[in-house]
Structure formats: structure tokens, C-alpha cells
C-alpha atoms as one frame of an Amber mdcrd trajectory, in Angstrom:
protein
  69.821  26.716  -3.712  69.886  22.964  -4.022  69.946  21.652  -7.582  68.134
  18.496  -8.451  69.655  16.009 -10.847  69.205  16.118 -14.591  67.556  12.679
 -14.831  64.498  12.075 -16.903  61.922  13.981 -14.879  58.873  13.433 -17.028
  55.320  12.633 -16.122  54.216  10.763 -19.242  50.922   9.081 -18.582  49.601
   5.841 -20.026  46.262   7.329 -21.021  44.056   6.319 -23.860  43.131   9.027
 -26.361  40.080  11.009 -25.290  37.406  11.452 -27.327  43.946  40.626 -28.174
  47.282  41.166 -29.093  48.764  40.094 -32.402  51.430  37.439 -31.817  55.030
  38.363 -32.440  55.673  35.432 -34.725  53.708  32.891 -36.681  56.352  31.001
 -38.555  55.677  29.267 -41.873  55.942  25.539 -42.187  59.153  24.281 -43.731
  59.982  21.415 -46.030  61.932  18.693 -44.254  64.001  15.998 -45.969  62.521
  12.569 -46.722  62.384  10.060 -43.902  65.276   7.586 -44.356  62.890   4.803
 -43.340  60.758   5.560 -46.396  57.863   7.254 -44.618  56.714  10.590 -46.013
  54.841  11.623 -42.874  55.813  15.018 -41.511  54.347  16.467 -38.342  53.078
  20.001 -37.935  53.890  21.723 -34.661  52.351  24.618 -32.722  54.308  26.203
 -29.840  52.335  28.302 -27.356  53.926  30.474 -24.684  55.793  33.665 -23.901
  59.261  35.166 -24.384  60.957  31.898 -23.485  59.127  30.247 -26.372  60.120
  33.074 -28.704  63.690  32.794 -27.452  64.207  36.458 -26.601  67.850  37.525
 -27.016  68.920  34.409 -28.939  69.032  33.553 -32.618  65.994  31.923 -34.162
  67.807  28.619 -34.594  68.743  28.605 -30.884  65.150  28.558 -29.621  64.295
  25.367 -27.812  61.250  24.988 -30.050  63.531  24.931 -33.111  66.214  22.768
 -31.558  63.632  20.130 -30.640  62.518  19.386 -34.254  66.169  19.260 -35.295
  66.846  16.603 -32.668  63.768  14.629 -33.664  64.777  14.662 -37.325  68.050
  12.969 -36.419  65.891  10.153 -35.021  63.894   9.902 -38.243  60.854  11.718
 -36.811  60.110  14.553 -39.214  58.713  17.495 -37.280  58.400  20.856 -38.974
  59.691  24.028 -37.364  56.889  25.394 -35.206  54.217  27.939 -35.793  54.572
  30.156 -32.728  51.929  32.033 -30.776  53.835  33.848 -28.037  54.891  37.275
 -26.825  57.162  38.599 -24.092  55.316  39.259 -20.850  52.297  37.084 -21.609
  50.507  35.425 -18.729  48.049  32.566 -19.113  45.257  35.143 -19.479  47.121
  36.939 -22.256  47.689  33.709 -24.141  44.024  32.782 -23.878  43.088  36.160
 -25.324  45.577  35.751 -28.168  44.201  32.330 -29.055  40.706  33.779 -29.243
  41.758  36.805 -31.308  44.303  35.189 -33.623  43.135  31.782 -34.770  45.856
  29.379 -35.834  45.465  26.403 -38.140  42.548  24.214 -37.049  44.749  21.227
 -36.309  48.375  20.325 -35.593  50.108  17.004 -35.059  51.987  18.317 -32.020
  51.309  21.180 -29.594  53.578  22.451 -26.808  52.838  24.818 -23.950  55.279
  26.830 -21.848  53.490  29.487 -19.797  53.390  30.654 -16.202  56.581  32.525
 -15.411  54.864  35.893 -15.909  51.984  34.814 -13.681  54.506  34.292 -10.896
  56.494  37.441 -11.716  53.372  39.633 -11.780  52.023  38.176  -8.546  49.001
  36.463 -10.107  47.215  33.949  -7.915  47.663  30.208  -8.144  43.900  29.841
  -8.460  43.733  32.117 -11.520  46.694  30.296 -13.053  45.087  26.915 -12.506
  41.797  28.036 -14.026  43.448  29.588 -17.088  45.814  26.673 -17.555  43.000
  24.161 -17.518  41.380  26.039 -20.394  44.694  26.372 -22.245  45.424  22.663
 -21.966  41.972  21.775 -23.266  42.451  24.224 -26.126  45.825  22.666 -26.915
  44.257  19.205 -26.944  41.586  20.469 -29.313  44.326  21.909 -31.567  45.953
  18.461 -31.513  42.827  16.859 -32.933  41.447  15.917 -29.536  44.416  13.645
 -28.770  46.047  14.600 -25.425  49.055  12.408 -26.178  50.014  14.873 -28.911
  50.331  17.717 -26.376  53.191  18.330 -23.975  53.921  21.035 -21.436  57.291
  22.235 -20.199  57.439  23.234 -16.566  57.986  26.849 -15.566  61.680  27.624
 -15.316  63.264  29.458 -12.395  64.156  32.977 -13.534  65.379  33.684 -10.018
  68.746  32.127 -10.823  69.522  34.766 -13.460  71.556  37.942 -12.804  68.354
  39.934 -13.394  67.052  38.602 -10.066  70.013  39.859  -8.058  68.623  41.602
  -4.994  65.319  39.719  -5.155  64.314  36.996  -2.738  65.497  34.038  -4.784
  64.264  31.492  -2.261  60.750  32.940  -2.481  60.850  32.913  -6.283  61.944
  29.275  -6.303  59.250  28.336  -3.805  56.526  30.044  -5.814  57.751  28.542
  -9.090  57.500  25.107  -7.484  53.934  25.870  -6.401  52.934  26.871  -9.929
  54.550  23.746 -11.306  52.722  21.536  -8.830  49.398  22.886 -10.111  50.486
  22.432 -13.734  51.714  18.890 -13.188  48.437  17.893 -11.523  46.362  19.364
 -14.361  48.477  17.612 -16.982  47.998  14.332 -15.132  44.235  14.796 -15.078
  44.133  15.529 -18.808  46.678  12.885 -19.883  49.152  15.485 -21.151  52.902
  14.898 -20.849  54.551  17.225 -18.327  58.289  17.665 -18.854  60.162  19.099
 -15.890  62.933  21.406 -17.082  62.976  23.484 -13.873  65.975  21.658 -12.346
  67.927  22.257 -15.549  67.039  25.959 -15.497  68.461  26.227 -11.987  71.888
  25.129 -13.175  72.206  28.577 -14.789  72.970  30.114 -11.396  76.479  31.524
 -11.726  76.993  30.097 -15.232  77.182  32.910 -17.789  77.126  30.431 -20.673
  73.558  29.449 -19.826  72.170  32.998 -19.646  71.353  35.316 -22.561  72.918
  38.735 -22.986  69.904  40.482 -21.430  70.704  38.723 -18.123  67.103  37.492
 -17.771  66.453  34.997 -20.530  68.429  31.860 -21.211  71.040  31.098 -23.851
  70.808  28.744 -26.788  72.938  26.307 -24.818  70.330  26.172 -22.067  67.507
  25.843 -24.593  69.419  22.952 -26.121  69.320  21.201 -22.756  65.556  21.711
 -22.615  65.183  20.298 -26.115  67.258  17.264 -25.181  65.146  16.727 -22.080
  61.992  16.764 -24.170  63.144  14.939 -27.307  62.985  11.328 -26.140  59.535
  11.715 -24.679  58.133  13.709 -27.591  59.455  11.073 -29.979  57.340   8.497
 -28.132  54.276  10.709 -28.490  54.661  10.694 -32.266  55.565   7.052 -32.825
């Protein structure tokens, strides 16, 4: 499997602002230290997704959604640890149902979305994914106060590189993941939402035990740190 380079693979668009399961975790907001520049502004953050948002099989602090605020704080951008609406195995349809059944705060300063791997794994159609994702992105924008520039989406990672996929058709998995990501990238472009491509980074886990969690399916904190680094520079621009 060919690995693409790490470079900044972000579609960040110059758009003007536009006008029923219980979740596993809804984390409380935390107090962050004062901004060294003198600003007291802190940003609330909602992370939507599945087990890769929860960080299954890693410590709480190793989740990419926790590592990202830590990186931003070092840049003087004070982002709180996220409220999380996610559960292992959720597809786009499951996440939509959870949003309807378990209302979060009415507004956040920043909203992230990482969803789709279970659609591919469960053999859901691209058309159903696209329809659900369009609704999810619009919901995320609404949660961000109607400002699409305060929403970002991480691409679907390639679970086919993990030991769990041994014996599966890894080339087919990669091909289908790319197809899902193409639909997601196009929708984000239409809605002026930043699309951050972490799929090439996920593929570097093939044969590297340090990038895979102990369950052999999810990724390690080291891998999630790479995702957070990929996102940090772009997310900082969204909040400036």
C-alpha cells in the first residue's frame, strides 16, 4: 500500500460566514490558565464521532480530541477539553439519532466531526453516508452558532492497516475509505467547513506496533498525537 506524504493536506476554504442511545461520555468543561497575551477568552469545544473520538483502548489524555486543546494552549489559544458525543460502532445514522435524543449545549465555539469508518465497515452505501453527513455537518454548523468556519472534520482513517484487518482485503478497504472521504471532502467544500485529511497518517500504522492500540484495531496515543498536530495549525486559524 502506497503511503502519501505527511504534508499539510487540508482543504480550508476562504468562505464568508453563512448566515437513541445515551452517549458514553459528556465531559465537563475545565478551567484553563489565563492567556499570556492578556485575553480571557476561552473556547468551548464539542467533539462528535465514534470510538476513535472516544479513544478506545487509550488513556483519556491520549485522545486526539484532548491532545488538540493542549497543543492549542501552547500557542495561546485557550480551548477547553471537549464535551464528547460518541460511542463505539456508531455510524452517521447512529450519531444523528444520538444528537436528537441527547441534546448538548445550544452553542459551542468549536465543533469537530469524525465519523464514517463504521459506515464502511458495516457495508453502508455511499449515498446513505452522504445524505446523513450533510445533515450532520449542518447540525454541527448550527451548534457552532451558524459559523461554518468554527467546524472542522477529520477524514476517515484506514483501519485496514491494523492487525485486526489481517486476512481482509486491505486494498478494497483502502479503496472504499477513499471513496467515503471523497464524498466528505466535497460536502465540506460546499458548506465551507475545513476538511483535515489524516488518512495518509493513519496508513503509516501498517507494521508499526507503536501506532496501534492494544486491541489491535484502534490507534495509539502516539498516532492520535499526529492527528492533533495535523489539525492544530488549521484549527488555530479558525479561532483567531
